C-alpha positions as CSV (number, residue, x, y, z in Angstrom):
1,M,0.1,0.1,0.0
2,T,1.5,3.5,-1.0
3,L,0.5,6.5,1.3
4,R,0.0,9.6,-1.1
5,L,0.9,12.7,1.1
6,S,0.2,16.4,0.3
7,V,0.6,19.7,2.1
8,L,-1.8,22.8,2.5
9,D,0.2,25.9,3.3
10,Q,-1.4,28.8,4.8
11,T,1.4,31.2,4.1
12,P,1.5,32.6,7.5
13,V,2.7,36.1,7.9
14,G,5.2,35.6,11.0
15,E,5.8,38.2,13.9
16,G,8.1,40.9,12.8
17,S,7.7,39.6,9.2
18,G,5.8,40.7,6.2
19,P,3.9,39.2,3.4
20,D,6.9,39.0,0.6
21,Q,9.0,37.0,3.3
22,A,5.9,34.5,3.8
23,L,5.6,34.2,0.0
24,R,9.2,33.3,0.0
25,S,9.0,31.0,2.5
26,S,6.1,29.2,0.9
27,L,7.9,29.1,-2.4
28,E,10.8,27.7,-0.6
29,L,8.7,24.9,1.1
30,A,7.0,24.0,-2.3
31,Q,10.2,23.6,-3.9
32,A,11.4,21.2,-0.8
33,L,8.7,18.9,-0.9
34,D,9.2,17.9,-4.8
35,P,12.2,15.9,-4.1
36,L,10.6,14.1,-1.1
37,G,7.8,12.4,-3.2
38,F,4.6,14.8,-1.9
39,T,1.9,14.1,-4.2
40,R,0.5,17.8,-4.2
41,Y,1.3,21.2,-2.8
42,W,-2.1,22.9,-1.8
43,A,-2.1,26.7,-1.3
44,A,-5.0,27.8,0.7
45,E,-7.0,31.0,0.2
46,H,-7.6,33.7,2.9
47,H,-9.4,36.9,2.2
48,G,-9.0,40.0,4.5
49,S,-6.7,38.1,6.7
50,P,-3.8,39.9,7.6
51,G,-2.1,37.2,9.4
52,F,-2.0,35.1,6.0
53,A,-0.5,36.4,2.8
54,G,-1.6,33.8,0.3
55,T,-5.1,35.2,-1.0
56,A,-4.9,34.2,-4.4
57,P,-3.2,31.0,-5.1
58,G,-2.6,29.8,-8.8
59,I,-4.3,26.3,-9.3
60,L,-1.5,24.9,-11.6
61,D,-3.9,21.8,-12.3
62,H,-6.6,23.9,-13.7
63,P,-8.3,22.2,-16.9
64,V,-8.4,25.3,-18.7
65,L,-5.3,27.6,-17.5
66,F,-2.8,24.5,-17.5
67,D,-4.3,22.0,-20.3
68,H,-0.6,21.8,-21.6
69,P,2.6,22.1,-20.3
70,V,3.8,25.6,-20.2
71,D,6.5,27.7,-18.7
72,H,4.6,30.8,-18.2
73,A,1.4,31.7,-16.6
74,P,-1.9,32.1,-18.8
75,D,-2.9,35.6,-19.3
76,M,-6.1,34.3,-18.3
77,L,-4.6,33.8,-14.6
78,L,-3.6,37.4,-14.6
79,L,-7.0,38.5,-15.2
80,E,-8.2,36.0,-12.3
81,A,-5.7,37.5,-10.2
82,T,-6.6,41.2,-11.0
83,R,-10.6,40.2,-10.3
84,Q,-9.3,38.9,-6.5
85,A,-6.9,41.5,-6.0
86,A,-9.5,44.5,-6.6
87,R,-12.0,42.7,-4.2
88,A,-9.4,43.5,-1.5
89,T,-9.7,47.1,-2.4
90,H,-13.5,47.4,-2.9
91,P,-15.9,44.5,-2.2
92,A,-17.8,45.0,-5.2
93,L,-18.5,43.1,-8.8
94,P,-16.2,44.3,-11.5
95,V,-17.7,45.7,-14.4
96,A,-15.0,47.0,-16.6
97,M,-11.3,46.6,-17.2
98,D,-8.7,48.3,-19.0
99,A,-5.6,46.2,-19.1
100,A,-1.8,45.8,-20.6
101,F,0.3,43.0,-21.0
102,F,4.2,43.9,-21.2
103,R,5.7,40.5,-21.3
104,W,5.0,36.9,-20.2
105,V,5.1,35.8,-16.4
106,E,7.2,32.9,-16.0
107,L,6.4,30.2,-13.5
108,D,10.0,30.4,-11.9
109,A,9.8,33.2,-10.2
110,P,7.2,35.1,-7.8
111,C,4.8,37.4,-9.6
112,W,3.6,40.1,-7.1
113,I,0.3,41.6,-7.4
114,T,-0.6,44.6,-5.8
115,A,-4.2,46.6,-5.4
116,E,-4.0,50.2,-5.4
117,S,-7.6,52.0,-4.7
118,L,-8.5,55.1,-7.3
119,G,-11.3,55.9,-5.2
120,H,-14.5,53.8,-5.5
121,P,-15.1,52.3,-8.0
122,H,-11.6,52.2,-9.5
123,A,-8.6,50.3,-8.5
124,R,-5.3,49.7,-10.2
125,I,-3.7,46.3,-10.2
126,T,-0.1,45.7,-10.9
127,A,2.0,42.6,-11.6
128,V,5.5,42.6,-10.7
129,Q,8.2,40.1,-11.6
130,H,11.8,40.3,-11.4
131,D,11.6,44.1,-10.6
132,R,9.7,44.8,-13.9
133,T,5.9,45.5,-14.5
134,V,4.7,42.7,-16.5
135,F,0.8,43.4,-16.5
136,S,-1.3,46.5,-15.5
137,A,-5.1,47.2,-15.3
138,T,-7.5,49.7,-14.3
139,L,-10.6,48.0,-12.8
140,T,-14.0,49.5,-12.1
141,S,-16.4,47.9,-9.9
142,Q,-20.0,48.1,-9.1
143,G,-21.3,47.5,-5.6
144,L,-22.8,44.1,-4.4
């Protein structure tokens, strides 16, 4: 009998640390599990929880976004990250988006998504990888 093990990572923000370090620690954990033979690494999702950094995990076995081997994140994944990040600034339904893609988001390095309120109902979402902006969007939301 073979026992299959997986890990559920909550990406906790440690005392005296920030979300950037928590995400780096999660990346290190995921990389350490692979050679140990773990079946799956799950990233927990936490909305509005300051003690956790993981609010929009990528689902790498999604049947549409990852239907074939790739070395970069599909643009639809960035659009979904934009939707989730915008909800962190305004708990509302996105109704319009002006987006620009500048380069591919590679899977071998963290991509940092930031959300900035531009005053209700607008938010600016930016994705940065290797200190370069790879994606930017302005989102308009409508109250729920």
